[in-house]
C-alpha positions as YAML, in Angstrom:
chain: A
units: angstrom
residues:
- id: 1
  name: MET
  ca: [1.25, -5.08, -143.28]
- id: 2
  name: LEU
  ca: [-0.93, -2.31, -141.89]
- id: 3
  name: CYS
  ca: [-4.61, -3.00, -141.27]
- id: 4
  name: ILE
  ca: [-6.49, 0.24, -141.87]
- id: 5
  name: VAL
  ca: [-10.16, 0.70, -141.05]
- id: 6
  name: LYS
  ca: [-12.28, 2.96, -143.22]
- id: 7
  name: ALA
  ca: [-15.60, 3.48, -141.44]
- id: 8
  name: THR
  ca: [-18.70, 5.40, -142.48]
- id: 9
  name: LEU
  ca: [-21.61, 6.61, -140.37]
- id: 10
  name: ALA
  ca: [-24.20, 8.44, -142.50]
- id: 11
  name: LYS
  ca: [-21.92, 10.75, -144.51]
- id: 12
  name: GLU
  ca: [-19.11, 10.92, -141.95]
- id: 13
  name: HIS
  ca: [-15.94, 9.01, -142.81]
- id: 14
  name: ARG
  ca: [-13.12, 8.03, -140.48]
- id: 15
  name: ARG
  ca: [-9.86, 6.17, -141.16]
- id: 16
  name: PHE
  ca: [-7.46, 4.79, -138.61]
- id: 17
  name: LEU
  ca: [-4.69, 2.26, -138.17]
- id: 18
  name: PHE
  ca: [-6.22, -0.74, -136.43]
- id: 19
  name: ALA
  ca: [-3.31, -3.19, -136.34]
- id: 20
  name: THR
  ca: [-0.12, -4.41, -137.92]
- id: 21
  name: ILE
  ca: [-0.57, -7.83, -139.50]
- id: 22
  name: ASP
  ca: [2.20, -10.40, -139.95]
- id: 23
  name: THR
  ca: [1.99, -11.35, -143.63]
- id: 24
  name: THR
  ca: [3.69, -14.70, -143.06]
- id: 25
  name: ASN
  ca: [0.73, -15.83, -140.93]
- id: 26
  name: ILE
  ca: [-2.25, -13.58, -141.56]
- id: 27
  name: GLN
  ca: [-4.74, -15.97, -139.96]
- id: 28
  name: GLN
  ca: [-2.87, -16.06, -136.65]
- id: 29
  name: SER
  ca: [-2.32, -12.29, -136.62]
- id: 30
  name: ALA
  ca: [-5.99, -11.69, -137.41]
- id: 31
  name: ALA
  ca: [-7.05, -14.09, -134.65]
- id: 32
  name: GLU
  ca: [-5.32, -11.84, -132.12]
- id: 33
  name: LEU
  ca: [-7.53, -8.84, -133.00]
- id: 34
  name: ARG
  ca: [-10.40, -8.02, -130.64]
- id: 35
  name: PHE
  ca: [-13.94, -6.91, -131.38]
- id: 36
  name: GLU
  ca: [-14.03, -4.80, -128.23]
- id: 37
  name: THR
  ca: [-10.97, -2.82, -129.37]
- id: 38
  name: LEU
  ca: [-12.53, -2.12, -132.77]
- id: 39
  name: HIS
  ca: [-15.94, -1.27, -131.29]
- id: 40
  name: THR
  ca: [-14.49, 1.07, -128.64]
- id: 41
  name: LYS
  ca: [-12.37, 2.93, -131.20]
- id: 42
  name: LEU
  ca: [-15.34, 3.39, -133.55]
- id: 43
  name: CYS
  ca: [-17.63, 4.55, -130.72]
- id: 44
  name: THR
  ca: [-15.02, 7.10, -129.67]
- id: 45
  name: LEU
  ca: [-14.47, 8.41, -133.20]
- id: 46
  name: PHE
  ca: [-18.19, 8.76, -133.93]
- id: 47
  name: LYS
  ca: [-19.13, 9.83, -130.39]
- id: 48
  name: GLN
  ca: [-21.69, 7.04, -130.01]
- id: 49
  name: PRO
  ca: [-22.25, 4.78, -126.98]
- id: 50
  name: LYS
  ca: [-22.87, 1.63, -129.05]
- id: 51
  name: LEU
  ca: [-22.62, 0.82, -132.76]
- id: 52
  name: SER
  ca: [-23.61, -1.94, -135.16]
- id: 53
  name: ILE
  ca: [-20.69, -2.74, -137.46]
- id: 54
  name: VAL
  ca: [-21.09, -4.08, -141.01]
- id: 55
  name: PHE
  ca: [-18.13, -5.22, -143.14]
- id: 56
  name: GLU
  ca: [-18.26, -4.91, -146.93]
- id: 57
  name: ASP
  ca: [-15.70, -6.45, -149.28]
- id: 58
  name: LEU
  ca: [-14.70, -5.33, -152.78]
- id: 59
  name: ASN
  ca: [-17.31, -7.62, -154.34]
- id: 60
  name: GLY
  ca: [-20.11, -6.01, -152.32]
- id: 61
  name: SER
  ca: [-20.59, -8.96, -149.96]
- id: 62
  name: LYS
  ca: [-21.59, -7.84, -146.46]
- id: 63
  name: GLY
  ca: [-21.37, -9.34, -143.00]
- id: 64
  name: ILE
  ca: [-22.09, -8.16, -139.48]
- id: 65
  name: ILE
  ca: [-19.12, -7.92, -137.11]
- id: 66
  name: GLN
  ca: [-20.13, -8.92, -133.58]
- id: 67
  name: SER
  ca: [-17.21, -10.98, -132.27]
- id: 68
  name: ASP
  ca: [-13.46, -11.52, -132.35]
- id: 69
  name: ALA
  ca: [-13.98, -14.27, -134.93]
- id: 70
  name: ASP
  ca: [-15.90, -11.86, -137.20]
- id: 71
  name: VAL
  ca: [-13.05, -9.33, -137.01]
- id: 72
  name: ALA
  ca: [-10.51, -12.02, -137.88]
- id: 73
  name: ALA
  ca: [-12.64, -13.29, -140.77]
- id: 74
  name: ALA
  ca: [-12.99, -9.77, -142.19]
- id: 75
  name: VAL
  ca: [-9.21, -9.21, -142.07]
- id: 76
  name: VAL
  ca: [-8.40, -12.58, -143.63]
- id: 77
  name: HIS
  ca: [-11.05, -12.06, -146.31]
- id: 78
  name: SER
  ca: [-9.77, -8.55, -147.11]
- id: 79
  name: SER
  ca: [-6.20, -9.83, -147.37]
- id: 80
  name: LYS
  ca: [-7.25, -11.95, -150.35]
- id: 81
  name: PHE
  ca: [-7.88, -8.78, -152.37]
- id: 82
  name: VAL
  ca: [-4.45, -7.20, -151.92]
- id: 83
  name: SER
  ca: [-1.33, -7.87, -153.94]
- id: 84
  name: ALA
  ca: [1.67, -9.58, -152.39]
- id: 85
  name: ASP
  ca: [3.67, -6.33, -152.41]
- id: 86
  name: SER
  ca: [0.92, -4.24, -150.83]
- id: 87
  name: SER
  ca: [1.71, -2.50, -147.57]
- id: 88
  name: SER
  ca: [-1.85, -2.35, -146.23]
- id: 89
  name: ILE
  ca: [-5.23, -4.04, -145.93]
- id: 90
  name: VAL
  ca: [-8.28, -1.77, -145.79]
- id: 91
  name: LEU
  ca: [-11.38, -2.89, -143.90]
- id: 92
  name: LYS
  ca: [-14.40, -1.05, -145.28]
- id: 93
  name: LEU
  ca: [-17.02, -0.75, -142.54]
- id: 94
  name: ALA
  ca: [-20.43, 0.85, -142.25]
- id: 95
  name: VAL
  ca: [-21.55, 1.67, -138.73]
- id: 96
  name: GLU
  ca: [-24.93, 2.60, -137.31]
- id: 97
  name: PRO
  ca: [-25.94, 3.67, -133.81]
- id: 98
  name: GLN
  ca: [-27.65, 0.98, -131.75]
- id: 99
  name: LEU
  ca: [-30.65, 2.21, -129.85]
...
């Protein structure tokens, strides 16, 4: 299953493939994802040196992503909202520059 990130900074939107997740063991696959990889990709796309990253699920619940564990939790949580035959998980993120 593809893990796609949809990130927004102000009114700019970016989408990218973040990872491929093994659907037979989503928790283990998600645990292998790294915050630094996500943060670096977002900083590059938005041309910012450092960003705060906020995850929002389909119910409107929000959480700050600051670590590998936060990335894994966001992926696992998002996987609960997709059907069994879905080919992708979308992580909806809001990012803001850190001063």
